[in-house]
N, C-alpha and C positions, 0 to 999 in steps of 0.2 A: 938617325935609328929608323929603322922602318916600323911602321905599324904592328905589324907581325909582332918583331923583336920585343916592340915597347908591350905589348898586348902579352906575352908570353912572361917576360920580369912582373908585370902588374898581378897577372895571377899566382905565381910563383908567390911572391912577394903577400897577398892576399892569405895564400890559403899554406904558409907556412906551419910549420908545428914542428915543435923540439922532443914533445912525446908519441905516442905510439899512435896509429892512425889506421883508418881507413880509405883508400883509393877508391874511390868510385868512378872515375873514368878520366878523359881530359877535353880542355876548354877547348871551344870551336870559336870561331871569327868568321862570321858569315856561315858559308858552308864548309868551310877547311876547318879541319882539326889540328891543332897544335900538338906535335907529338911531345912528350913530357912536361906539358901543360897540367900535372895533373890537378884534379878538386879531390882534396882530401877530407875526411871530417875525424876531428882529434875523437880519440877512443873517451876521455873524462868527460867530453860535452853530451855524449849520446843519451845520459839520463834527463837532458831537457826538452824532449819529446819533440816529434815531428810530424809533418805530413807530405805523403803522396797522393799527387792527384793528377788528373788526366781523363780524356774519353778514352772509351772502352778502344780497347787496341791498340793503346800506343805504350805499352809498354810497361806500365803498374805492375802486375805481377812480377815479372822478371825484376825489376830495382826493388820490390822486396825480396826476392830470393837470392840476389847479389850481396843482400846487405846482412841477411839471414846464416848466408854460409861465409861472409868475411867475421862477423861476430862469433860466430862457433869457432873459426880458426884462432880468434883470440883468447878463449876461453870463456867467452860470455855465454850463456844460455840463453832461448829464445823461444820466446812464446806467439805461434801463428795461427790467426783463426784464416782458415782455409774453407770459404765461403763458395768456391769456384771450382774447386777438386782437383784442384792444380799444382798443389805446392808439394805433394808426397815426393814428387822425382828427386827432393832434393836426398834421398838414401840411394840414389844411383849416379853413378859420373856421367856425364855429357860423352855422347859418342864422339862430340866434335864435328868443325863442320868448315870448308874453307873460308866462308864470309865469316866465321868468325875468328879463324885464324888472320884474316884481313882487318876487320874490328882493331884487334888488338895491335895487331901493328901501326895503325895509324895510333892509336892510346898510346902506346911506347913501352909494352911488356908483354911478355907471351902469355898463352892461355894455357892452363892448365886443367884438366880435369877430372875430379875429384869429388868422392862422396861424403856425406855426412851422417852422424848421428842421429835419428829421428825418433823420438814416440809418438804413435799415434792416439789420441785423444777422441773422446764422443762423448756428448748432454743428450745423445738422441738414440736413436735405434741402430744405428751405423754402427760397425763393427769395430772395437777399441777400446781403450782405458775407460771406463767410466769414470766421468767426472762429477760427484755430486756434492749437495751440501744439503744440513740439516734447518729444519725452519727454524729451530732456536738459535744456531747461527747468524742469523740474519736479524734476528733481535726486532725488537717493536718499533722503532725507529724507522731502521732501512725499509723493513716491511710496509710498512704504512707508508713511505716514500713511493715505493715499487708499485703499489696501488692505488696510489693518487687517492689517500683517503682525505675527506675532511677533517677538521680539529675535531669534532664529536667522534668518528668512527675511527680515529687515530689511538682516542683516550681508549676503546674499547678493545681494541687492540692491547694497549698497555697492561691493561687490565685481565687481560686474558693471559698473557707470558706470565706475569706477577702471581695470579693463580695457580698456574701450572708449575711454577718455582717452589711456592707455599707449600704444596701439595704435592711434591715431587712427580709430576705426570711428565714427561720427554716429549716434546713437542720435535718430534724427527721429520714427518712427512706430510702431504698436503691432508691426507686423512685424518692426520691426528688433527692439526688446525679445523678442520671442518667440524669434527667430534665435538671440541673443546666449545665451538659454537653455538653448536645445537643444544650441547646441556646446559650453557648459558642462559639459555632462551625457554629452556624447558625443564627437564628433570632439577636442574640444581637453579631455579632462579631463584628460589626462596633463599637458600643457602648463600651465593652471590650477592645478593641484595642485604642480605646482612651484614656480611663484610666489606663487600667493595662497592655497594651504594647500585643502584636501577639500573639497569641494562636495556635500552630498548630495542624489541625485536625487528623493526624497520629497520635501525642500523646495523644488525646484526645480519639481516638480508642483503643490505649492498653489499658488504663486507664478503658473503657468500657469494655473491655475483663474480665480484673482483676476482677472487682465488679460482673460480670456476673459469674464467676467463685464461688463467694461467694454465690451469689443468688442463682442457683441451688443447693447449699450443705445445703440451710434452711436460708441464712442470711435475707430473706424476714420476715420471722417470729420473729429473734432476733432484726432486728433492726427497733427501733419504739417505740412507747409508750403506757403502760405508764412506765419510766426509771426505774428500780432496785434501791432502795435506800441501799446501802452495809452496813448502821446501821445496816439495821434489820435482817443481820445475826449475831448478837452478841446480840441476846437476851436471857435472860434465863424466866424460867416459874416460877410458883406461889412458888415452893418448892425451889427454887434457883439452881436449875439443867439448866447447859445449853443447850439451844434447838440444836440439829442437825440436820442440814439442810442436806436434801439426794438430792443433783440434779441427777435426772434419765438420763442418756444417753448411752440408750441400743440400740438406734438407729442413735447414732454418730460414731461408728467407722469405718465407709466408708465413713466419711466427717472430715477429717483430719484439714483442711484448717478452718471450721466455730468452730471448737474446740479448735486452736490454736488461733484463734480471739477473740473468748469469752475468754478464760483466758488471755490473754493477758491485755484489755480490762477489765476485773474482778481486777487483780492486779494494774493495775496502777490507777484506782478509786479508790480502799483500800489505796495506796498510799499517794495520794492526798487528801482523805478524813480523813483519821484518823490522831490524834495527836501524835506528838512525845513523847515518857514514855520511852526512854532508860530500862535498863535493869530492871524492875520492880519483884514483885513477883511472878506476872502470868503473860502469855499470854492472849491478850483481844480476838483473833481469831485463830483457828488452824484449817490449809486449806489442805485437804489430795487430791491429783491429782493421782486417779488409771490412769493404761494403759498411765502411762508420755509420754511413745516414742509418743505418737499421738502429744503432744505438738512441741516437736523436731524434729520428722523425715521432716518435710515438709517445716522447719521453714530456711527463709534468714539468712545471715549473722548479717545483720543488727537486725534481730527480735530478735536472740540469743543474741545477745548485750544488747538488750531490757530486755530481760526477766532475763538475768546475773546481769544487774544494779539496776532492782527489787529487785532479790534476794538478793542481799546483802543488800540495801538499807532500807527492809521492817521489818525486826527485830527490830529496833529502835523503829514502828509503834507497836511494843505487836503482830505482827503476824507472824505464824511459818506456815513453806511451807511443807508440805511431800509428796515425789514421790514415787509412789510404781509402778513398773515395772519387769519384768522378771531377766533382768541382769545390775550390774552397768552402764555398759556401753553406755546402753541407754539412761544415763544421760550425757551431756557433762563433759567435766574435771573441766572447770572453775567454775561449779555449782556445780559438787560434791564435790568440794574441802570447800565448803561454808556451807555441811551438816555435824550438829554435831552428831546427835542420829543413828546410822546405824544399821537397824534388816537384816540379813543376812539367809535367806533359805536356802533351799540345793540346788544345781547346777547339773545337769545331765553334765556327762563325755560319750557323745554316740559316739561322733568322737573327730577329732584333735583339730576343733575349738572351738569345746565344751574345751577340756583340756586346750586351749588358755586362751578365757574366765573366766576358773576357778582359772588359775595364775593369771591374771589379776585383779579379784574380791579378792583374797588374800590380794594383795598388798593395799586393800585401807583400812585393818583393823591393828591394832598392833599386834607385835610379841609376842607371849605367849609362858611361859617354859612348859604348861600343853596341848598344841594342836599344832598337823601337821594341820594348817587352810586348804591348798588346799585338805590334805586326808580327814579332818572331811567334809567339804563341801558338798561330794559326799556323806556321811553317814548318814546326818541329816535327822531325821525321820520327818512325819507329826503333826505340832503344837511345833517343835525346830526349834532354829536358834542361831545365833550367832548375839550378841548385845556389841555393844560399844557406851555409852553416854558421854555427856559434865558433870563433876560434879559441882557442884557449882561454884566453883572458874574457871570452862570454859577449864580446863584440863579432854583429855578422859579418862575416866576410864579401867579398863582392858578387855581385848576379855573374853565374857562368854558365852560358850555352856548355854543355855537355854531352859529348859522346861516351854512352856509360859503358861499361863492361859488361862479357856476357854472364850468364852463370856458369860455374864450376861443373854444378851437377844437371840433372837430367833437366829437360823444359818438357814435362808430361808427366804426367801420373803411373805409377809403380802398377804394374798388371796384379790381377786377384793373387795370384800365387805369390809374388814377391809380398803384396801386403801384407796377404795372412802369416808370411814367413817374419816380417817384422813383428806384428804381436804378439806370435807365439814367442819369440825372444825376449819380448818385454817384462822385467822385474816386476813392472808397476801394473802391468795387466791382471797377475795373480791373484795383486795385492789388494784390489781395487773391485774385483769382477766379481765376487761374492756375493750372492743377494744374501741381505741381511734383515730381517724384521724383528727386530727384539718386542719385548713390552714394553708400548708406550702408552701416551695419552689415549688413543684410541682402544686399547685392548684395557687399559686400567680402569676407563670411564666404562665401558663396556661392564666388565667386571663389578663396577662399583656400582653401576644401575641394575644389574643383574642379582644381585644379591640384594639392592633395595627394594627389587621387582618379584621376590623370593621373600623376602620378611613378610612385604605389602601381602603377598599371596597366602602365606601362612597365618599372618593375623587374620583375613577374610575365613581361611578356614576354619580357625578357632572360634571367630566369630559366629559362621553358619552351626558350627559344632555346638558352640553354648545354644544361640537361639533354638537348635532344634530339643537340645535336652529341656532348655524351659518352656516348649512348646509340649514335647512329653508329657513332662511335671504337671502342667495346666493341664492336659486332658486327662491324663489320673486324679489329678484332685478333682476336676467336672464330675469324672466318672463317680469316684467317692462319693460326692454331694449330692449327685445323682441315685446311688445305689442309698444312701443313708434316708434321702427323704424318700424313697419307694416302702423303705423299711418302715418309716413311721407312719407313712400313710396306710400302712396294710395294718399295722398294731392297733390304729384308730378302727378302721373298718370292723374288724375283729371283735376289737373290746363293744361295739354297739350293734353287735347282731348274739340272738338268743336262739338257742337249740330248741327243739318241740317238747324234749322233758322239762327243760326251765319253763317255757311257755305255759305247760299245763299245770306245773307245780307252784307256778306264782299266781295263776290264775285264780280271781276272786269265788269262783265257782268253786274251786279244787279244796279253797280255804275256809269255805263256809261246810263245806263237808265235813273235812277233818277236824274243823271246831266242832262240829255237832255228834262226830263219834267221841270223841275225849270227853264233852260231857257225859254221857251216857257209863262211859267208864267209869269215868267217878261218882257216879251216882251209885 
């Protein structure tokens, strides 16, 4: 038996599947493609997560596109993180090319051009259906982990959520949370302390700084209403094709905090919302996270633990997570160990650090009698990759150097006109892009503070009026007393002063004269 025939049988036996599957391409022996030695992924194992890795320009995005297309054809909805901005072409068929036909002739099946139903989403200022979440939906634990808060600061966040729940103060957006933070350390300090305990202003200041950091990265656009319902990611079109939701993130690379915040909230919401289904015959939703290092590079230990827990548990909800990055080492080891499908494009060995990375990458794949994995990793051509998947029994398949099939849709972006048409035809766009700003914690606390301030102002005004009345009364009393004193003084002065007539009549001379006259008359 020739080595080629032996290899053909080895691959077909290793990738044999009885259920539905996606064919990624044909296996290669050396530089030669073995026609019809198909490398297949069982549909039922696609919720076991995966990795697409490789240096820039080696074809990672096209591999992601191929997977998304085939999943859509199978009726499986997909969510793509389009950070480089080159995935919107899924909405238009490939124009075709002679090289594509040549590639497919080597693989063993003809090429078909096709377009796919897409939904354009955004969490920033770009055009598209807006994805939002409220602060309340995060909850105190998840929000604290995202902000990387200390135990004391996390306790304060828990108190804030409890206070808002007890007082029916909806926490919808960042301005709501900032307002409550300000309130509990200022106007409402005594109220909070009496009911929930003392809150340190230095701790609330530290929390506020973390909130401002997310706000500056565009969090004010992401936090708010109307909240995106994750069930809308699992739609199929009238032809039974899974809808591919393309989340535009071309302006988010310099905002890793916002990106990781969004990703963690999304995964947590999906996990909480979707029902348990175990290992069914097909996944409910596949999520591709391009430039995955953005999720992990600034994540705290608590945040990484949260992501790891979700990755472990979310597959039971029928959700598959696929991380797309340049090197497997960009993904934490504990998460890397959970990934069933691994597609490794070429790595470049320009430096000693690169060679070390290649050695580590090779150790992520099964040993093969047909390949020197470390060597071949640097020799893979564009559109070629090492692939290992889980078979229907959950066992890793043989490592296969694979010539990958070409995308059926356009390998380029939509024009502005095409993109506008996709957005305008979206039912979700009109559902989620209405600007809502209903009464929430910010307005309610402002109203409460305004009422308190108004009551205080009225009390102060009444106090001033009372004081003025008292002053006037005192002045009147003083005036009365002054007048009374003046009257008494005047009376006394009058009583001690005699008129000239009285003085004459009461003088001794007059009395003697009068007495003399009287004696004469009596005689």
